[in-house]
N, C-alpha and C positions, 0 to 999 in steps of 0.2 A: 237366727235372724236372716231375713231375705230382703234384698233391695233390688229394684229395677228402675232404670232411668236412662236418659239419653246421655251418651258420652260427648266429648268435645267435637268429634268428627261426625256426629249424627248417628253413630252406631248405638244399638241398645246394649246396655251393660247390666249384667246380672251378677249379683254377689250373694254369698251365703249359701243357704239351703233351700232349694225349691221342692218343698214337699206338699202334702195334701193341705196342711194348715195355711200355706202361702199361695195356693192356686188361685183363689179369688182375686188377690192383689195382682198377680201376674196376668191373669186373664183380662182384668179390667184395663190394665196398661196396654196389653197387646191388641185389644179390641180397637184401640184408638190409632193404631199405626196402619199405614198403607204403603204400597209400592215395594220395591226390592229392599230388603232390610238385612243388615249384618247384625248378628247377636254375638257379643263378646262374653265368653264364659271364663275368662282368665281368673276371675275371682269367685266363680261358682264352685262350691265344695261338694255338693250333692244334688242329685235330681231323683225324684221318686217316679213311679209309674204315673201318678197323678200329674206331676210336672211334665212328663212326656206327653200326656193327653192335652195339656194346654198348648204346647208347641204344635202338636198335630192339628188341633182345631184351627190355630192361626195359620198354619201352612195351607190347609185346605181352603180357608177363606181367601188368602192371598192368591193361591193358584187359580181360582175362578177368574181372576183378572190378568193372568199371565205373570204373576210375581211369585217370589219365594223368599224363604229365610235362608241365609247362609250363616252357619254357626262356626265361630272361630275360637282359637285358643282353648280347645277342649282338653282337659287333663286326661291321663290314661284311664282312670277309673270311670269317668263319665263317658269317655269314648267306648269303653267296654260295654257300658249299659246300652248305648246306641247300637252297637254291633249285635249284642245278644238279643235285643228286642227286634232287630231287623230294621230299625229306624235309620240306619246308615244309608239305606237305599232311598229313603224319602227326603232326607236333608243333605245339602252340601255341607260337609264338615271338614274343618281344618284342625288338626291336633296342635297342641302347644308346641311351639318351636323353642328348642333349647340350644 
């Protein structure tokens, strides 16, 4: 199960598993956002390469206007996925604080 919505402070909150089956839902939501955005991954358990593609497409669109995504509360596993894919140089990422 995957959920994406706005949190109480306006951040984008993702929870569950962002895989190929959920990409359309995520892309539809992210296509509606603009400006500098914080994406909270504290409840995200898994992200696939298809999910990374959704984030990359959104980052590219936002960067055309000088904006970007900042991804926070990234668990160790997902942080490894970003590092191994090289996406850690594309996004501003903050690991989970313990």
